[in-house]
TIDRENMAR-982335 format. One record per residue: residue in one letter; x, y, z of N, C-alpha, C in turn. Coordinates in steps of 0.001 Angstrom, whole numbers, plus 500000, padded with zeros to 6 digits. Example, Ala and Ser with C-alpha at 12.3 -4.5 7.8 and 13.67 -1.06 7.14 Angstrom:
<rs>
A513190494310507800512300495500507800513200496700507800 S512850497750507080513670498940507140512900500030507870 
</rs>
This chain:
<rs>
M895311688633123575894467688765124767895299689366125913 K894660690229126695895325690810127864894793690138129127 Y895656690071130159895297689400131405895731690247132605 A895124689972133754895512690619135013895475689582136128 I896234689854137171896286688958138327895754689683139562 G894903689015140313894455689505141609895060688656142706 V895574689303143737896160688613144890895339688967146124 D894711687972146736893943688208147960894682687600149139 L895193688462150016895937688002151193894954687817152345 G894466686594152512893481686312153544894100685971154876 T893256685611155828893717685283157175894350683893157231 S893834682974156443894351681600156495895120681210155243 S894954681962154151895662681618152915895729682826151992 V896642682721151022896689683702149947896111683042148705 K895244683777148008894618683249146798894998684155145631 V895510683563144549895860684343143364894995683884142200 L894586684842141385893596684594140343894058685270139057 L894038684533137951894363685099136644893074685246135843 V892775686469135409891559686716134623891928687371133297 D891103687108132256891349687773130977890607689102130932 Q890774689824129843890208691173129753888691691182129714 N888079690004129516886621689899129553886104689500130930 G887047689367131884886648689015133247886489687528133481 Q886916686709132521886821685249132682888018684737133478 V887749683885134466888833683312135272889549682236134460 V890856682402134320891669681460133550892293680412134466 S892740680856135631893406679937136551893440680547137949 S893538679694138969893661680186140345894486679214141171 V895143679756142182895978678959143087895809679511144501 S895786678625145493895705679046146895896817678375147693 K897429679118148595898468678584149486898159679019150921 S898162678087151829897820678413153222899068678677154061 Y898852679350155203899932679604156155899332679566157561 P900176679350158572899649679149159929899281680439160647 L898377680295161605898000681359162531898661681033163865 M899301682013164490899962681794165775899134682413166896 Q898828681618167906898046682087169053898772681713170346 P899866682450170668900709682094171814900017682248173164 H898986683107173241898221683312174474896758683477174108 P895855683227175056894429683447174765894186684874174269 G893443685000173183893142686311172625894166686826171635 Y895345686201171581896391686640170661896179685974169289 S896485686722168236896407686184166879897481686878166040 E898486686115165643899631686692164941900002685847163723 Q900752686467162804901323685743161684902699686295161365 D903510685447160720904830685847160267904691686437158865 P904925687736158680904765688353157366905593687695156265 E906713687079156659907538686407155657906787685250155002 Q905882684625155768905063683542155220904166684058154092 W903627685265154273902782685850153220903574685982151922 V904805686472152057905639686711150875906001685389150202 E906488684433150985906901683139150432905746682438149725 K904600682393150389903453681679149826902894682393148596 T902936683720148593902454684464147424903347684219146217 I904657684239146434905590683981145332905389682567144796 Q905234681592145700904968680215145273903678680137144450 A902652680815144928901352680774144256901417681425142876 L902110682569142781902238683246141486903012682391140493 K904075681758140956904880680877140090904019679729139565 E903261679107140467902394677994140069901301678473139112 L900787679655139364899717680207138527900193680408137084 T901363681011136928901860681299135570902228680012134844 E902802679050135578903167677776134957901927676998134525 K900918676984135395899697676220135142898885676810133997 S898849678137133927897987678790132930898560678726131524 G899893678780131429900529678781130121900377680085129365 V899857681118130008899681682422129364901050683099129222 P901402683600128036902685684303127859902812685462128852 R903968685605129429904134686587130512903880688014130054 D904202688323128793904016689692128310902551690053128112 E901667689050128138900235689328128002899579689600129364 I900336689354130461899828689657131812900271691080132141 E899343692020132057899705693431132084899700694070133465 G898903693498134390898802694156135687898523693195136819 L898782693677138025898581692881139231898105693813140340 S897105693360141110896638694174142228896250693280143397 F895853693921144494895707693220145763894387693513146465 S893941692545147235893005692801148334893598692082149531 G893171692456150733893807691807151872893060691974153175 Q893362691085154117892817691166155473893103692550156043 M892112693114156699892218694486157189892862694560158590 H893277695766158970893591696145160356894910695602160927 G895475694522160367896664693894160949897851694847160989 L898644694764162039899773695684162243901102695026161882 V901788695629160898903143695210160527904066696388160802 L905085696179161630906033697242161987907369696994161298 L907904698029160642909199697930159966910190698907160585 D911456698497160658912496699356161226913107700247160143 E914188700941160495914776701905159546915317701237158285 N915608699934158374916056699183157196914895698498156487 L913657698843156914912424698275156374912367696760156550 Q912925696320157692912836694917158096911730694763159137 V911061693617159110909972693364160063910531693293161479 I909906694009162406910368694081163797909820692927164631 R908547692587164444907889691521165213906808690900164341 N906243689778164802905133689177164070903996690182163907 A903251690053162821902078690911162604901001690566163621 I900359691596164185899210691407165077897968691554164213 L897131690514164158896040690463163185894752691119163661 W893833691271162721892524691899162962891724691180164044 N891880689860164167891063689103165127891794688871166445 D892830689673166696893549689649167973892798690558168961 T892556690049170179891715690805171125892451691210172406 R893756691361172324894538691694173529894419693165173943 T893774693994173122893895695450173281892701696126173955 T891956695395174770890807696006175463891235697213176297 E892349697083176990892872698171177830893152699422176998 Q893730699229175809894060700362174943892793701010174364 C891788700190174075890523700733173574889855701621174619 K889901701184175862889330701988176954890072703315177084 K891378703265176929892191704481177015891818705458175890 I891645704935174679891273705776173539889936706461173814 D888977705686174317887654706249174638887744707338175697 Q888539707072176739888668708028177845889305709329177385 V890317709208176535891089710395176131890385711192175032 L889822710504174044889241711194172893887735711375172966 G887050710464173648885598710552173744884939710612172369 G883985711531172213883232711646170966884053712155169795 K885220712719170073886063713251169006886535712151168056 L886701710943168609887137709810167791886130709528166675 L884833709497167037883785709238166046883712710360165008 E883935711588165452883917712726164524884991712564163449 I886167712131163870887313712063162947887299710782162117 T887134709641162788887323708353162111886024707665161724 K884896708139162271883563707563162029883410706158162603 N884351705761163454884334704410164020884711704439165495 P884164703515166296884524703446167716885842702699167908 A886393702786169091887624702060169405887284700601169706 L887691699719168822887479698274168992888807697543168860 E888881696375169487890130695614169523890681695287168140 G889798695141167163890255694746165832891087695795165115 F890886697078165441891536698146164689893038698237164958 T893712699019164115895181699081164161895711699977165273 L895074701131165512895561702052166545895717701382167910 P894727700629168400894936699967169697896141699030169703 K896441698401168573897596697514168485898902698309168594 I898913699482167918900095700355168015900307700793169465 L899214701149170149899323701587171548899748700442172449 W899332699207172118899762698043172906901279697863172783 V901791697967171572903246697856171362903957698996172074 Q903408700201171974903990701372172645904096701133174147 Q903089700485174736903053700271176180903869699056176629 Y903752697954175903904338696696176384905616696278175652 E905890696883174494907124696596173769907756697926173324 P908086698789174308908572700133173962909800700128173059 E910646699108173206911843699033172363911448698840170893 N910445697980170664909973697770169298909301699021168741 F908593699743169606907949700984169177909000702012168771 R910066702122169559911132703089169252911831702741167938 K911918701464167621912572701021166382911737701316165137 T910444701553165314909519701613164182909776702811163275 R910028702515162006910189703557160984908876703790160230 V908110702706160021906832702822159330905952701639159721 F904647701863159766903740700735159959902959700518158672 L902630699269158411901854698903157227900763697923157609 L899795697755156736898803696701156871899264695517156017 P898691694328156234899243693120155604899473693197154101 K898429693548153319898619693520151870899598694603151409 D899713695688152194900651696752151844902096696302152059 Y902304695476153095903651694917153290903988693967152146 L903029693120151787903259692188150677903578692958149398 R902812694018149119903056694815147910904439695468147961 Y904843695947149135906183696521149289907256695498148923 R907082694269149389908093693245149112908142692858147632 L907053693021146929907029692672145508907478693833144611 T907359695071145129907642696245144293908736697157144838 G908972697106146147909933698017146766909354699380147096 T908032699570146904907414700864147207906491700757148418 I906508701808149242905719701863150472904478702729150241 G903337702269150713902124703065150609900947702322151202 M899822703031151348898588702425151863897406703133151193 D896436702347150740895267702949150103894260703405151156 Y893346704281150736892388704869151672891434703837152280 S891027702829151510890058701867152046890643701078153211 D891934700745153132892582700031154230892949700998155358 A893390702198155002893755703199156010892557703563156881 A891351703505156292890135703843157048889922702888158215 G890497701699158139890347700710159205891443700742160254 T892280701789160223893355701882161219892931702629162474 L891873703444162393891438704352163452892412705536163577 L893137705802162490894055706943162447893738707881161293 L892787707482160426892490708275159246891326709231159499 D891507710477159093890409711433159043889626711085157781 I888498710390157970887759709811156848887314710871155840 V886757711981156333886212713010155437887325713717154675 N888403714078155373889488714831154739890537713945154076 Q890389712633154250891281711655153624892759711963153897 S893057712094155190894438712335155607894640711717156984 W895886711441157322896175710947158668895807712037159674 S895183711651160760894717712627161753895863713088162644 T896269714337162477897339714878163329896864714961164779 D895575715187164991895021715242166357895231713926167089 I894868712823166442894980711505167088896440711142167285 L897266711377166269898697711053166378899337711830167527 R899039713118167603899617713967168654899128713535170032 T897853713199170132897268712816171426897979711605172027 F898373710659171167898972709425171686900475709326171438 D901102710467171156902566710523170961903047709517169927 I902326709449168827902738708587167718903365709475166650 P904621709233166283905266710085165265904508710011163939 A904220711157163374903453711206162119904192710513160981 D905546710508161049906288709956159911906307708427159867 I905677707763160866905573706299160738904340705909159913 C903519706893159568902351706629158719902787706633157255 P902414705624156484902842705558155078902099706552154208 P902636706863153020901919707724152071900580707091151690 L899570707929151467898230707454151122898007707534149614 V897362706498149061897095706442147626895677705920147388 E895156706124146184893863705575145807893997704071145530 T892922703338145714892901701903145426893348701623143998 E892940702496143064893222702267141640894598702763141212 A895373703345142134896654703960141773897676702924141307 E898377703264140239899516702445139797900718702857140640 V901276701907141385902315702253142359903714701781141955 G903832701101140818905144700651140378905060699393139544 T906188698715139455906266697438138738906933696404139638 L906892695160139224907512694100140021909029694248140040 L909647693961141184911104693922141256911605692831140309 P912727693064139611913205692102138606913367690675139130 D913923690509140343914133689151140856912809688472141202 I911850689246141706910526688698142005909836688275140710 A909897689142139703909276688843138412909863687570137808 A911189687438137856911849686259137282911412684986137998 T911365685033139323910968683853140103909530683461139811 C908659684453139640907227684187139445906859683902137994 G907810684065137074907497683854135667906722684998135056 L906901686198135602906203687382135119907196688388134543 S906699689305133745907551690351133192907847691403134264 P909080691923134314909377693000135272908626694275134927 A908003694325133743907211695494133349905756695378133811 T905421694274134482904041694097134966903670695247135903 K902595695964135558902174697101136378901524696602137669 V901818697278138767901247696915140067900388698068140563 F899183697735141002898231698730141488898003698529142983 A897642699609143672897595699599145141896650698539145693 G895439698437145107894461697501145664893808698075146902 G893079697225147632892345697740148771892039696704149823 A891307697144150843890851696263151915889962695172151321 D890006693980151923889272692853151337887793693158151134 N887165693786152112885731694066151988885440695148150953 A886318696125150834886142697166149815886273696566148420 C887239695676148243887423695023146944886280694048146663 G885836693337147709884694692439147552883451693200147124 A883301694409147637882153695244147279882208695640145803 I883400695938145305883542696249143877883187695021143046 G883749693871143428883499692641142686882035692241142667 A881326692545143756879907692183143863878988693260143290 G879580694344142780878780695400142170878083696311143153 I878630696421144372878036697312145376878613698713145134 L878084699362144084878665700609143598877658701741143517 E876505701564144170875508702636144212874607702446145420 E873945703525145827873041703502146976872001702398146821 G871685701726147922870661700691147892871200699299147630 K872510699190147358873124697884147126873857697443148396 A873770696124148709874434695589149902874884694157149636 L875767693643150466876204692250150343876375691631151714 C876288690305151734876599689516152924877708688548152540 S878768688508153308879928687662153009880304686855154249 I880418685527154085880827684666155195882163684022154853 G883214684439155547884527683820155402884997683440156795 T886270683744157104886725683582158483885818684388159402 S885507685615158962884552686460159681883247686515158891 G882247687187159448880975687379158746880720688866158587 V880296689283157386880189690702157066878850691015156404 F878232692141156804877138692727156034877554694144155684 L877526694466154396878109695709153901877114696427152993 S877047697755153114876105698540152315876785699809151784 Y876502700153150540877111701312149876876622702627150490 E877527703597150603877180704937151075877901705959150208 S877202707008149823877840708074149036878233709262149914 D877703709310151148877895710469152031878700710081153266 S879861710691153424880719710379154578880291711121155840 N879341712033155717878927712833156874877772712223157658 K877275711073157218876213710411157968876740710000159332 N875880710070160339876294709731161700875572708468162143 F876313707388162249875744706118162688876056705841164165 G876704706806164806876991706683166228877874705504166590 G878653705034165625879555703918165887878868702566165924 K877575702520165578876847701241165617877301700303164502 V877705700895163381878322700138162290879583700881161868 H880487700178161173881679700837160655881321701676159435 L882042702777159243881958703553158013883382703700157490 F883624703150156294884965703151155712884958703732154305 N886139704154153844886307704546152450886187703311151564 H885434703446150492885228702368149523886477702234148641 G886564701129147903887599701006146885887291701891145689 Q886009702202145486885598703158144456885938704565144954 K886529705376144103886984706716144512885816707574145000 D886044708305146090885071709239146667883755708572147050 A883809707323147463882624706599147931882962705922149259 Y881924705431149941882082704868151282881187703637151420 Y881371702912152521880445701818152811880313701657154322 T879125701213154730878930700838156129879074699329156225 M879467698858157408879723697431157559879502696990159001 G878800695888159156878691695223160445879410693889160353 V880150693519161393881021692337161320880920691481162580 T880975690160162399881243689251163509882608688632163240 L883465688595164247884871688233164024885103686757163749 A884164685913164101884395684473163911883134683801163386 A883010683751162073881880683073161431882362681708160936 G883020681694159765883606680448159276884658679904160225 Y885357680813160910886393680360161838885785679588163011 S884578679978163443883889679240164508883578677816164062 L883159677691162785882861676367162245884134675514162168 S885240676147161757886523675435161713886915674941163104 W886748675821164103887080675445165484886222674261165927 F884917674312165634884020673227166032884453671911165389 K884751671955164102885161670742163388886448670168163974 D887429671032164192888723670561164708888632670065166143 T887678670616166907887549670239168319886718668972168504 F885615668868167771884671667776168017884658666690166944 T885119667011165734885085665999164664886406665983163909 K887502665966164638888827666023164023888985664879163020 G889484665206161839889679664184160814888534664090159832 E887362664605160218886213664598159299886291665816158376 D885736665690157170885691666863156309884401667650156555 F884340668848155996883182669712156237881891669115155683 A881993668417154538880794667843153917880126666841154861 T880940665996155499880399665007156443879795665696157654 L880494666708158173880000667451159335878639668080159041 L878494668707157881877246669377157532876127668375157261 E876490667222156685875499666155156464874900665718157787 E875756665486158776875298665032160092874466666118160776 A874885667378160618874144668491161228872734668587160650 A872598668234159380871296668322158715870272667353159304 H870762666295159978869842665302160583869243665803161902 S869831666867162454869311667419163711868174668381163399 S867110668326164174865992669229163914866389670671164232 I865649671604163619865943673033163805865800673414165270 G866731674255165739866721674690167144867775673947167946 A867770674148169243868819673581170118868276672437170980 N867156671844170568866602670702171286866378671007172775 G865909672216173036865585672574174418866757673161175183 
</rs>
């Protein structure tokens, strides 16, 4: 029997899943890590936590499953979108990652709108919003110029994790589409946007397809995780693009609703030239030469977590929902 591993680098935890060649789940492990919010609107994480917890999870997964390591043939990723990881010339992390749900960049979004206007929508098919990566890069450029000068390459969260497991740098199109730096139609980094904001083009990583085989596990990582160093590693994609593949959103007329930390409604698109006027996101799909539209609320499940921790600390979700069910529909006036 052949097996594969999926690694989902989420906002609150990393989840690893072992499936057989028939798509049956054999085993799964989840490891959580903290969110840092040093100021209102800030949301950061230590990328080293992603690596440590993923290695722990993979080790536990292989031990628990008992599947011979040589039968696990491949490993791929999905991950939280938009987060900014900056690496220096030695490919060391410069500062904590700034996450998708960080809202400090309103000033930078206004600047992008003022400078680029409608050209931004033409190139990226998306408006300037705080969640995207470009405003985060501009924030670092403005408020941490020393860190900006040190930057050799920027990555998104799952791409940094993949680099640490394989030693190879790259970013797939589905995740790159969420940076606000990708020319969606031409599938290349936008020289216009980079030049406009004095961002060196060489800090952008090489672009690859979601399905691309990008290398194998580093020998020491493989040994620690109980995997073969010959295990093939594939690029993977943005969490929503991968979720769309898993849910079978692979043709026109198919859509999904997903409630996690955030809330998402996503619909398949075959044409990248449609103009939605920035009302919804348009991104590259994990499926080659396909796209999807998406509407998002940044705090769906996370709002529920906040409510529980603030008003019913110590209670579990089941008890909270039971009590909520006793309240009549509506807000009681």
